[in-house]
Backbone as a printed PyTorch tensor [residue, N CA C, xyz], in Angstrom:
tensor([[[-35.8380, -20.1670,  33.4190],
         [-35.5670, -19.2620,  33.3870],
         [-36.0510, -18.7420,  31.9340]],

        [[-36.9250, -18.2810,  31.8350],
         [-37.5120, -17.5420,  30.4720],
         [-36.8400, -16.5700,  30.0120]],

        [[-36.2300, -17.0240,  28.6100],
         [-35.5320, -15.3420,  28.0950],
         [-35.9140, -14.5940,  26.9440]],

        [[-36.1620, -13.6920,  26.8460],
         [-36.3720, -12.6990,  25.5040],
         [-35.5400, -12.0620,  25.1240]],

        [[-36.2840, -11.6170,  23.8890],
         [-35.0460, -11.2670,  23.0550],
         [-35.1750,  -9.6970,  22.9930]],

        [[-36.0830,  -8.8290,  23.5520],
         [-36.0220,  -8.0080,  24.1810],
         [-36.7450,  -6.7030,  22.9510]],

        [[-36.9830,  -5.4830,  22.7300],
         [-37.1130,  -4.6650,  21.9070],
         [-35.9310,  -4.6000,  20.3610]],

        [[-34.3770,  -5.0760,  21.1220],
         [-33.4670,  -3.9960,  20.2060],
         [-33.2460,  -5.7190,  19.0290]],

        [[-33.7860,  -7.0440,  19.9550],
         [-33.6700,  -7.8060,  19.2320],
         [-34.2860,  -8.1730,  18.0850]],

        [[-36.1600,  -7.4720,  18.3970],
         [-36.9310,  -8.1260,  17.4390],
         [-36.3290,  -6.3930,  16.2300]],

        [[-35.9230,  -5.5980,  16.6630],
         [-35.1630,  -4.3090,  15.6620],
         [-34.8200,  -4.9710,  15.1590]],

        [[-33.4050,  -5.5370,  15.3220],
         [-32.3320,  -6.6320,  14.6560],
         [-33.0930,  -7.8240,  13.9780]],

        [[-33.4550,  -8.3840,  14.7150],
         [-34.1810,  -9.2130,  13.3940],
         [-35.4360,  -9.1590,  12.7950]],

        [[-35.8310,  -8.1120,  12.9990],
         [-36.6990,  -7.3270,  11.4500],
         [-35.5420,  -6.5410,  10.1520]],

        [[-34.5060,  -6.4080,  10.5670],
         [-33.9650,  -5.3780,   9.5970],
         [-32.7050,  -6.7480,   8.9440]],

        [[-33.2760,  -7.6680,   9.5190],
         [-32.2480,  -8.7860,   8.7380],
         [-33.1320,  -9.6760,   8.0480]],

        [[-34.3000,  -9.6970,   7.7260],
         [-35.3370, -10.7090,   7.3540],
         [-35.4490,  -9.0420,   6.3210]],

        [[-35.4800,  -8.4050,   6.8450],
         [-36.1890,  -6.9500,   5.1280],
         [-34.9820,  -6.9390,   4.4790]],

        [[-33.5200,  -6.9890,   5.1430],
         [-32.7630,  -6.7960,   4.5380],
         [-32.1240,  -7.7690,   3.2320]],

        [[-33.1280,  -9.2720,   3.4150],
         [-33.0340, -10.4800,   2.5530],
         [-33.6690,  -9.7360,   1.5490]],

        [[-34.2850,  -9.0750,   1.2960],
         [-35.0210,  -8.8360,   0.3240],
         [-34.5530,  -7.2780,  -0.3660]],

        [[-33.3080,  -6.6810,  -0.0410],
         [-33.3950,  -4.9440,  -0.2920],
         [-32.9060,  -5.7410,  -1.3930]],

        [[-32.2800,  -4.7000,  -1.9610],
         [-31.1090,  -4.0880,  -3.6340],
         [-31.8500,  -3.4870,  -3.5260]],

        [[-30.9820,  -3.1630,  -5.1080],
         [-30.6540,  -1.1870,  -5.6060],
         [-32.1140,  -1.1270,  -6.5660]],

        [[-32.1000,   0.2030,  -7.1060],
         [-33.5220,   0.2190,  -7.6570],
         [-33.0030,   1.4280,  -8.6600]],

        [[-33.5950,   1.4570,  -9.8520],
         [-33.7540,   2.2960, -10.8450],
         [-35.1240,   2.6390, -11.0430]],

        [[-35.0330,   4.1080, -10.7060],
         [-36.3900,   5.2920, -11.2710],
         [-36.2670,   5.2880, -12.4890]],

        [[-35.9980,   5.7020, -13.7660],
         [-36.2450,   6.2130, -14.7760],
         [-34.6500,   6.7680, -15.3300]],

        [[-34.4410,   5.5300, -15.1900],
         [-32.5150,   6.0340, -15.3190],
         [-31.5980,   6.2700, -14.2110]],

        [[-32.6510,   6.5830, -12.7240],
         [-31.2480,   7.0120, -11.3620],
         [-31.6020,   5.7140, -10.6860]],

        [[-30.2410,   5.6900, -10.5150],
         [-29.8920,   4.0910,  -9.7640],
         [-29.9700,   4.7660,  -8.2750]],

        [[-30.5680,   4.3730,  -7.3370],
         [-30.7690,   4.1560,  -5.9660],
         [-30.3810,   3.0810,  -5.3050]],

        [[-29.5540,   3.8900,  -4.0960],
         [-28.4310,   2.3720,  -3.5750],
         [-28.7850,   2.8990,  -2.2940]],

        [[-28.6390,   2.1040,  -1.1210],
         [-28.3270,   2.5200,   0.3770],
         [-28.0510,   2.0590,   1.5840]],

        [[-27.7840,   2.0920,   2.4490],
         [-27.1060,   0.7230,   3.5200],
         [-27.8870,   1.2510,   4.7300]],

        [[-27.4280,   0.7710,   5.9080],
         [-27.9940,   0.3860,   7.4560],
         [-27.2560,   0.0480,   8.1400]],

        [[-26.3220,   0.5960,   8.8540],
         [-25.5810,  -0.2990,   9.8670],
         [-26.0190,  -0.5300,  11.4400]],

        [[-25.8540,  -0.8830,  12.1470],
         [-25.9750,  -0.3900,  13.4620],
         [-24.9600,  -1.5140,  14.2160]],

        [[-24.5420,  -1.1380,  14.9440],
         [-23.0840,  -1.5270,  16.0250],
         [-23.8370,  -1.5000,  17.5210]],

        [[-22.5300,  -1.9070,  18.2340],
         [-23.4270,  -1.7480,  20.0220],
         [-21.3810,  -1.8110,  20.6460]],

        [[-21.6470,  -0.6560,  21.1600],
         [-20.2560,  -0.8210,  22.1140],
         [-20.1630,  -0.6060,  23.4390]],

        [[-19.3470,  -1.5130,  23.9700],
         [-19.6130,  -1.8380,  25.7490],
         [-17.9840,  -2.0790,  25.7200]],

        [[-17.6970,  -1.4750,  26.6940],
         [-16.2990,  -1.1700,  27.5000],
         [-16.1250,  -1.1580,  29.0200]],

        [[-15.5300,  -1.6600,  29.4650],
         [-15.3620,  -1.5070,  31.0670],
         [-14.3310,  -0.4330,  31.4890]],

        [[-13.8940,  -0.3870,  30.4020],
         [-12.4090,   0.4990,  30.9500],
         [-11.3130,   1.6500,  30.1930]],

        [[-12.9020,   1.9860,  28.6640],
         [-12.3760,   2.8390,  27.6540],
         [-13.7390,   3.6680,  27.0030]],

        [[-13.9050,   4.6340,  27.1590],
         [-14.9880,   5.0660,  26.7670],
         [-15.0400,   6.1300,  25.4170]],

        [[-14.1830,   5.2500,  24.0100],
         [-14.1000,   5.6760,  23.0330],
         [-15.4310,   6.3360,  21.9990]],

        [[-15.0750,   7.4700,  21.8560],
         [-16.4260,   8.0700,  21.1940],
         [-17.6540,   8.3210,  22.1300]],

        [[-17.8100,   7.0350,  22.4150],
         [-19.2760,   7.1120,  23.4790],
         [-19.4220,   6.7660,  24.8210]],

        [[-20.1680,   6.9430,  25.6810],
         [-20.2550,   6.5550,  27.1680],
         [-20.3780,   4.7280,  26.7380]],

        [[-19.4740,   3.8220,  26.7610],
         [-19.5910,   2.6790,  26.6460],
         [-19.6620,   1.7480,  27.4860]],

        [[-19.7440,   2.2140,  29.2690],
         [-19.4100,   1.4980,  30.6840],
         [-20.7200,   0.2940,  30.3940]],

        [[-21.7780,   0.9790,  30.6590],
         [-23.4650,   0.5670,  30.0540],
         [-23.7640,  -0.7700,  29.3180]],

        [[-22.6970,  -0.2390,  28.4140],
         [-22.9230,  -0.2620,  26.6040],
         [-24.2730,   0.6320,  25.8680]],

        [[-24.0730,   1.0710,  24.3400],
         [-24.3500,   1.6980,  23.9890],
         [-24.6110,   1.1590,  22.7970]],

        [[-26.1010,   1.6880,  22.0980],
         [-25.9850,   1.1450,  20.4920],
         [-26.1510,   2.6870,  19.9880]],

        [[-25.3350,   3.6670,  19.9860],
         [-25.2980,   4.9600,  19.8760],
         [-23.9150,   4.5110,  18.8250]],

        [[-24.3210,   3.8610,  17.5430],
         [-23.4840,   3.4020,  16.3770],
         [-24.0330,   2.9030,  15.1640]],

        [[-24.8100,   3.7750,  15.1420],
         [-25.1650,   3.6000,  13.4720],
         [-24.8950,   4.3890,  12.0540]],

        [[-25.5450,   3.8320,  11.6050],
         [-25.5420,   4.7990,   9.8950],
         [-26.7100,   4.3320,   8.9570]],

        [[-26.8370,   5.3320,   8.5120],
         [-27.4920,   5.3960,   7.1330],
         [-27.5190,   6.1560,   6.2850]],

        [[-26.8620,   5.3790,   4.6650],
         [-27.3170,   6.1840,   3.7500],
         [-28.0470,   5.9010,   2.4500]],

        [[-28.2260,   7.1700,   1.3290],
         [-28.8470,   6.9430,   0.5680],
         [-28.6000,   7.5610,  -0.4570]],

        [[-28.1470,   6.9670,  -1.4310],
         [-27.3680,   7.7140,  -2.7520],
         [-28.2970,   7.5180,  -3.8510]],

        [[-28.6730,   8.6890,  -4.7150],
         [-28.8460,   8.6080,  -6.5120],
         [-27.9650,   8.8020,  -7.6040]],

        [[-27.7400,   8.5860,  -8.5040],
         [-26.6620,   8.5800,  -9.6690],
         [-27.7780,   8.3890, -10.5370]],

        [[-26.9380,   9.1250, -11.5550],
         [-27.5320,   9.1800, -12.8040],
         [-26.4270,   9.4380, -14.0630]],

        [[-26.5720,   8.6010, -15.1880],
         [-24.9830,   8.7270, -16.4630],
         [-25.7740,   9.3210, -17.4430]],

        [[-25.3730,  10.4830, -18.5340],
         [-25.6020,  10.2850, -19.5380],
         [-23.9790,  10.3700, -20.2810]],

        [[-23.8610,   9.4430, -21.1720],
         [-22.2070,   9.1330, -21.6120],
         [-21.2680,   9.6100, -21.1720]],

        [[-20.7850,  10.4940, -20.8990],
         [-19.5840,  10.4840, -19.9510],
         [-19.7440,  12.1050, -19.0000]],

        [[-21.6110,  12.1180, -18.8200],
         [-21.1540,  12.9020, -17.3910],
         [-22.1420,  11.8140, -16.1070]],

        [[-21.5710,  12.0230, -15.6480],
         [-22.3700,  11.0120, -14.3140],
         [-22.1560,  12.4140, -12.8580]],

        [[-24.2060,  12.3200, -12.6990],
         [-23.9430,  13.4920, -11.4740],
         [-24.8500,  12.3930, -10.4950]],

        [[-24.1160,  12.4790,  -9.2230],
         [-24.5940,  11.4920,  -8.3960],
         [-24.9630,  12.4460,  -6.7300]],

        [[-25.5100,  11.7660,  -5.9660],
         [-25.4810,  12.6930,  -4.4510],
         [-25.6720,  11.7090,  -3.5580]],

        [[-25.3730,  11.9280,  -2.1210],
         [-25.5170,  10.7090,  -1.0530],
         [-26.2980,  11.7780,   0.1160]],

        [[-27.5010,  11.0570,   1.2470],
         [-27.5530,  11.6300,   2.0720],
         [-27.1270,  10.9420,   3.1390]],

        [[-26.9380,  11.2350,   4.2750],
         [-25.9740,  10.4660,   4.7600],
         [-26.9180,  10.9260,   6.2740]],

        [[-27.2310,   9.7840,   7.4650],
         [-27.1560,   9.8250,   9.1540],
         [-26.5880,   9.0430,   9.6610]],

        [[-26.0440,   9.5140,  10.6140],
         [-24.9390,   8.6040,  11.4200],
         [-25.5840,   8.9820,  13.4320]],

        [[-25.1320,   8.3990,  13.8990],
         [-25.2830,   8.5240,  15.0900],
         [-23.5890,   7.7610,  15.8590]],

        [[-22.6760,   8.6320,  16.2680],
         [-21.3400,   7.8470,  16.9590],
         [-21.1990,   8.9080,  17.8240]],

        [[-21.6880,   8.2350,  19.1020],
         [-21.6810,   8.8820,  20.6140],
         [-22.2070,  10.4080,  20.2230]],

        [[-20.8900,  10.9650,  20.2250],
         [-21.6360,  12.6690,  20.1990],
         [-21.6930,  13.2370,  18.7130]],

        [[-21.0800,  12.2020,  17.8860],
         [-20.9880,  12.2330,  16.4760],
         [-22.3740,  12.5980,  15.9820]],

        [[-22.8230,  13.0740,  14.9590],
         [-24.1320,  13.2020,  14.5400],
         [-25.3210,  13.3230,  14.5570]],

        [[-25.1470,  12.3270,  15.6700],
         [-26.8370,  12.7190,  16.3450],
         [-27.8500,  12.2810,  15.4250]],

        [[-28.2320,  11.8570,  14.4020],
         [-28.9220,  11.1800,  13.3140],
         [-29.1090,  11.9790,  12.6720]],

        [[-28.8490,  13.2680,  12.5720],
         [-28.9850,  14.0070,  12.0850],
         [-28.9400,  13.6750,  10.0750]],

        [[-29.5300,  14.0760,   9.2510],
         [-29.9060,  13.8520,   8.5240],
         [-29.3400,  15.1850,   7.1210]],

        [[-28.0610,  14.7590,   6.7610],
         [-26.3650,  15.9710,   6.0090],
         [-26.6510,  15.6240,   4.3910]],

        [[-26.0020,  16.5070,   3.5980],
         [-25.7160,  16.4740,   1.9800],
         [-24.0530,  15.5600,   2.5360]],

        [[-23.5540,  14.2330,   2.5460],
         [-22.6840,  13.8240,   2.0940],
         [-22.0020,  14.1660,   0.9090]],

        [[-22.1800,  13.9420,  -0.1060],
         [-21.5190,  14.6950,  -1.2340],
         [-22.7700,  14.6030,  -2.3920]],

        [[-22.2980,  15.4590,  -3.2150],
         [-22.7780,  15.9260,  -4.0160],
         [-22.0070,  16.1040,  -5.5520]],

        [[-22.3340,  15.8420,  -6.5840],
         [-21.3610,  16.3270,  -7.3540],
         [-21.6110,  15.6140,  -8.9520]],

        [[-20.9660,  16.8880,  -9.7700],
         [-21.3730,  16.2130, -11.6170],
         [-19.3970,  16.0740, -11.8430]],

        [[-19.7220,  15.1100, -12.3620],
         [-18.0850,  14.0880, -13.2910],
         [-18.5120,  13.7990, -14.5600]],

        [[-17.6640,  14.6880, -15.3870],
         [-17.6730,  14.8870, -16.7000],
         [-15.8160,  14.3040, -17.4990]],

        [[-16.1260,  12.9320, -17.4340],
         [-14.9150,  12.0660, -17.5100],
         [-14.8550,  12.6700, -19.9000]],

        [[-13.6110,  13.3560, -19.9510],
         [-13.5410,  13.8180, -21.6610],
         [-13.5520,  12.1880, -22.2480]],

        [[-12.1430,  12.2420, -21.5650],
         [-10.8060,  10.6700, -21.9980],
         [-10.4240,   9.7620, -20.4310]],

        [[-10.0730,   8.9900, -20.4710],
         [ -8.4300,   8.2320, -19.3550],
         [ -7.9580,   9.6580, -19.4340]],

        [[ -7.6560,   9.8180, -19.9830],
         [ -6.2260,  11.6400, -19.5530],
         [ -6.6820,  12.5740, -18.9360]],

        [[ -8.4590,  12.7510, -18.9160],
         [ -8.9380,  13.9650, -18.5150],
         [-10.0650,  14.2770, -18.1370]],

        [[-10.1890,  14.4620, -16.8760],
         [-11.9040,  14.9940, -16.0330],
         [-11.8500,  16.0620, -15.5840]],

        [[-12.8310,  16.0680, -15.7300],
         [-13.6770,  17.4830, -13.8130],
         [-15.2160,  17.1130, -13.0950]],

        [[-14.3230,  17.3120, -12.3770],
         [-15.6260,  16.9010, -11.0330],
         [-15.9780,  18.6950, -10.3380]],

        [[-17.6360,  18.3280, -10.0390],
         [-17.4800,  20.3930,  -9.1400],
         [-18.6980,  19.9030,  -8.7100]],

        [[-18.3340,  20.4490,  -7.2670],
         [-19.5300,  20.3270,  -6.3320],
         [-18.8920,  19.9630,  -4.8630]],

        [[-20.2530,  18.8670,  -4.0720],
         [-19.1730,  18.7600,  -2.8270],
         [-18.8720,  17.7010,  -2.8060]],

        [[-17.6930,  17.1870,  -3.1630],
         [-16.4410,  16.3560,  -3.4700],
         [-15.4260,  15.1500,  -3.0110]],

        [[-15.6350,  14.1130,  -2.2080],
         [-15.0380,  13.7240,  -1.1750],
         [-13.6510,  13.7780,  -1.6280]],

        [[-12.6950,  14.4820,  -0.2960],
         [-11.5240,  14.3670,  -0.1960],
         [-10.3310,  13.4650,  -0.8460]],

        [[ -9.6090,  13.3620,  -1.2770],
         [ -8.8530,  12.2620,  -1.3820],
         [ -7.5920,  12.1510,  -0.7620]],

        [[ -8.0440,  11.4930,   0.8930],
         [ -6.9790,  11.9260,   1.5670],
         [ -6.5500,   9.9460,   2.5770]],

        [[ -6.0190,   9.4390,   2.6450],
         [ -5.5560,   8.3980,   2.7380],
         [ -6.0450,   7.3550,   1.7850]],

        [[ -5.9920,   6.2690,   2.1420],
         [ -6.7290,   4.7980,   1.2120],
         [ -7.9090,   5.1070,   1.2460]],

        [[ -8.4460,   5.5170,   2.5470],
         [-10.2640,   4.8310,   2.2010],
         [-11.1520,   6.2210,   2.4580]],

        [[-10.7340,   7.8860,   2.2290],
         [-12.0900,   8.9090,   2.3050],
         [-12.7130,   8.8740,   1.4220]],

        [[-12.6430,   8.1790,  -0.0400],
         [-13.3180,   8.5390,  -0.8500],
         [-14.3400,   7.2540,  -1.1340]],

        [[-14.3360,   5.9530,  -0.6410],
         [-15.1190,   5.1450,  -0.3870],
         [-15.3190,   4.7090,   1.3250]],

        [[-15.1260,   5.3770,   2.6030],
         [-15.8190,   5.2000,   3.7770],
         [-17.4470,   5.5390,   4.0670]],

        [[-18.4020,   5.8980,   2.7340],
         [-19.1410,   5.7710,   2.6730],
         [-19.6400,   4.6130,   2.2620]],

        [[-19.3400,   3.9590,   1.3970],
         [-19.6830,   3.1460,   0.2990],
         [-19.8040,   2.0400,   1.4530]],

        [[-20.5850,   0.7890,   1.7660],
         [-21.2690,   0.3670,   2.5550],
         [-20.1370,  -1.2370,   2.3570]],

        [[-20.4830,  -1.4160,   1.1330],
         [-19.6110,  -2.6310,   0.7530],
         [-17.7240,  -2.1610,   0.2040]],

        [[-17.4360,  -1.4030,   0.5850],
         [-16.1470,  -1.0340,   0.8620],
         [-15.8540,  -1.0520,   1.9420]],

        [[-16.4280,  -0.4650,   3.3610],
         [-16.0780,  -0.3860,   4.4070],
         [-15.0670,  -2.2110,   4.8130]],

        [[-14.0810,  -1.9780,   5.1530],
         [-13.5680,  -3.4490,   4.8420],
         [-13.2950,  -3.5720,   6.6570]],

        [[-12.6320,  -2.4420,   7.7870],
         [-13.2910,  -2.7840,   9.0120],
         [-14.2590,  -1.6320,   9.6220]],

        [[-14.5990,  -2.0370,  11.0290],
         [-15.9230,  -1.4970,  11.6290],
         [-15.4590,   0.2250,  11.5370]],

        [[-14.1800,   0.2330,  12.3840],
         [-13.8380,   1.7530,  12.6090],
         [-12.4070,   1.5730,  11.9930]],

        [[-12.1240,   2.6370,  11.1990],
         [-10.8290,   3.1450,  10.5760],
         [-10.2220,   3.6130,  11.2300]],

        [[ -8.6820,   3.5080,  11.0970],
         [ -7.4780,   4.1520,  12.2600],
         [ -7.4760,   5.4790,  11.8670]],

        [[ -7.8820,   5.7330,  13.6970],
         [ -8.1910,   7.3990,  14.1550],
         [ -7.2270,   8.2910,  13.9400]],

        [[ -6.1900,   7.7820,  14.0030],
         [ -4.8620,   8.8400,  13.5960],
         [ -5.3020,   9.4900,  12.4630]],

        [[ -5.8400,   8.5680,  10.9970],
         [ -5.9660,   9.0960,  10.2060],
         [ -7.5270,   9.4140,   9.8980]],

        [[ -8.3460,   8.7080,   9.9620],
         [ -9.3420,   8.9960,   9.8730],
         [-10.4090,   9.7430,  11.3340]],

        [[-10.1760,  10.6400,  12.1840],
         [-10.9190,  10.9050,  12.8670],
         [-12.4460,  11.4580,  13.0370]],

        [[-12.7390,  10.6120,  13.5840],
         [-14.6930,  11.0360,  13.5180],
         [-14.5230,  12.5940,  14.3630]],

        [[-13.7700,  12.6400,  15.1290],
         [-14.1310,  14.4100,  15.4630],
         [-13.7970,  15.6970,  14.2770]],

        [[-12.9950,  14.6110,  13.4170],
         [-12.5300,  15.7850,  12.6370],
         [-13.1270,  15.6940,  11.3790]],

        [[-14.6160,  14.3480,  11.0940],
         [-14.9580,  14.1110,   9.9720],
         [-15.4260,  15.0680,   9.2190]],

        [[-15.8560,  15.9810,   9.1400],
         [-16.5720,  17.4030,   8.8710],
         [-15.3480,  18.0220,   7.8810]],

        [[-14.6270,  18.1260,   8.9130],
         [-13.4420,  18.9870,   7.9720],
         [-12.4310,  18.3770,   7.1850]],

        [[-12.6380,  17.0660,   7.3030],
         [-11.9220,  15.9310,   6.1250],
         [-12.6260,  15.2370,   5.4010]],

        [[-14.0580,  15.3390,   5.3510],
         [-14.8700,  14.6240,   4.5800],
         [-14.4210,  15.0860,   3.0490]],

        [[-14.9110,  16.5860,   2.9580],
         [-15.3290,  16.4940,   1.7420],
         [-14.9390,  18.1920,   1.2970]],

        [[-14.7070,  18.5910,   0.1500],
         [-14.7020,  20.0250,  -0.3420],
         [-15.5610,  20.5370,  -1.2590]],

        [[-16.4450,  21.6580,  -1.1890],
         [-16.9140,  22.3710,  -2.2590],
         [-16.1040,  22.5590,  -3.3090]],

        [[-16.1780,  22.3700,  -4.4680],
         [-15.1260,  23.3340,  -5.3070],
         [-15.0090,  22.0440,  -6.8550]],

        [[-14.4070,  22.1390,  -7.4980],
         [-13.6170,  21.9550,  -8.9270],
         [-12.5980,  21.3240,  -8.3000]],

        [[-12.3610,  19.8770,  -9.6870],
         [-11.3460,  19.2760,  -9.2680],
         [-11.3000,  18.3800, -10.7520]],

        [[ -9.6040,  18.3250, -11.4590],
         [ -9.4070,  17.7640, -12.2020],
         [ -8.5900,  16.4070, -11.9820]],

        [[ -8.6870,  15.2210, -13.0950],
         [ -8.2020,  13.9810, -12.7510],
         [ -7.6620,  13.2790, -13.9830]],

        [[ -6.9890,  12.1160, -13.9550],
         [ -6.6800,  12.0710, -15.0780],
         [ -5.5740,  10.6030, -14.9290]],

        [[ -5.8840,   9.5830, -15.4650],
         [ -4.3100,   9.1210, -15.6270],
         [ -3.3670,   8.6370, -17.1990]],

        [[ -2.1740,   8.7890, -16.8550],
         [ -1.1750,   9.0610, -18.2580],
         [ -0.6770,   7.6480, -18.3780]],

        [[ -0.2680,   6.8370, -19.2560],
         [  0.3070,   5.5710, -19.4390],
         [  1.8810,   6.4710, -20.2330]],

        [[  3.0920,   5.4710, -19.4540],
         [  4.1770,   5.2920, -19.6100],
         [  4.7440,   4.2040, -19.8710]],

        [[  6.3350,   3.8920, -20.8880],
         [  6.3800,   2.5450, -20.7970],
         [  7.1340,   2.4030, -19.1150]],

        [[  6.9290,   3.3290, -18.3420],
         [  7.7820,   2.6300, -17.0990],
         [  6.2550,   2.9490, -16.0600]],

        [[  5.3400,   2.8650, -16.9010],
         [  4.1280,   2.1950, -15.9890],
         [  3.2600,   3.7870, -16.2050]],

        [[  2.1300,   3.3490, -15.2220],
         [  1.0690,   4.5460, -14.9750],
         [  0.9370,   5.5740, -13.9280]],

        [[  0.2800,   6.7120, -14.2990],
         [  0.7550,   7.8850, -13.5900],
         [ -0.6900,   8.3020, -13.0780]],

        [[ -2.0060,   8.4700, -12.1470],
         [ -2.6690,   8.8580, -11.6000],
         [ -3.0340,   9.8090, -11.0370]],

        [[ -3.6560,  11.1360, -11.6060],
         [ -3.3120,  12.5780, -11.0150],
         [ -4.6620,  13.1200, -10.3970]],

        [[ -4.3440,  13.6090,  -9.7240],
         [ -5.8200,  14.5390,  -9.3280],
         [ -5.3660,  15.5240,  -8.3730]],

        [[ -6.3530,  16.9310,  -8.7700],
         [ -6.0310,  17.9920,  -8.3770],
         [ -7.5070,  18.7370,  -7.9640]],

        [[ -7.0830,  19.3920,  -6.7890],
         [ -8.1070,  20.4430,  -6.6520],
         [ -8.4890,  21.5020,  -5.8300]],

        [[ -9.3070,  21.9960,  -5.9020],
         [ -9.5510,  23.3590,  -5.6350],
         [-10.7170,  23.9750,  -4.9520]],

        [[-11.0490,  24.3630,  -4.0120],
         [-12.2230,  24.9700,  -3.6220],
         [-11.9840,  24.8370,  -1.5530]],

        [[-13.3940,  24.7700,  -1.1020],
         [-13.6070,  25.1170,   0.2210],
         [-13.9310,  24.4730,   1.2620]],

        [[-13.8010,  24.3680,   2.3310],
         [-14.2130,  22.9380,   3.1050],
         [-14.9530,  24.0190,   4.3920]],

        [[-16.1820,  23.9790,   4.3980],
         [-17.6020,  24.2280,   4.9400],
         [-17.9700,  23.4420,   6.7060]],

        [[-17.3380,  24.0350,   7.7100],
         [-17.8080,  23.2800,   8.7880],
         [-18.5780,  23.3070,   9.3440]],

        [[-19.3000,  22.8890,  10.2040],
         [-20.5280,  23.1750,  11.3230],
         [-20.0300,  23.9870,  12.4280]],

        [[-20.8210,  24.7740,  12.5900],
         [-20.0090,  25.4930,  14.1510],
         [-19.5330,  24.5840,  15.2760]],

        [[-20.8840,  23.9030,  15.1090],
         [-20.8500,  22.8810,  16.2610],
         [-19.9390,  22.5560,  16.4420]],

        [[-18.8820,  21.7770,  15.2260],
         [-17.7280,  21.0450,  15.3710],
         [-16.6640,  21.3650,  15.8590]],

        [[-16.1650,  22.5790,  15.7590],
         [-15.4620,  23.5830,  15.9670],
         [-15.3340,  23.9740,  17.7650]]])
């Protein structure tokens, strides 16, 4: 019996081959990074996030981020496209964009569309090399409410205090959460 790898096999092989040449770029001081991930879900008894009885490739993410540093000021943004069943549908969205000025370790200011410091992973969940599990625990990082819990638009302050008893890391923020009407 003759076996073929099919279209998905060719695409996956091509991406793996291309990824071996991938790297970060620096154009005129702007760092450019990106990632691409494709998954496959199949389950006979559980349609978690997508219809999976026959299997589905509706499980992908792509991100492209840009950043630049000027002494104490950092400016960055990330474009994100994802498809996870009914969520995302490969629309390209501005995932985050901010300016961050750190006066010293004690005090810094951020402004823009900023990741909400929730749980252990929310601020780094879209940094590909930081993702440990494929799907984060749904009780905290629910994909259905991601638009509401991922970022806020506003301003935040942060810093680090040192004392004889240890270190105290703080963060306070003020802003609004903009939610797409299709999410509600």
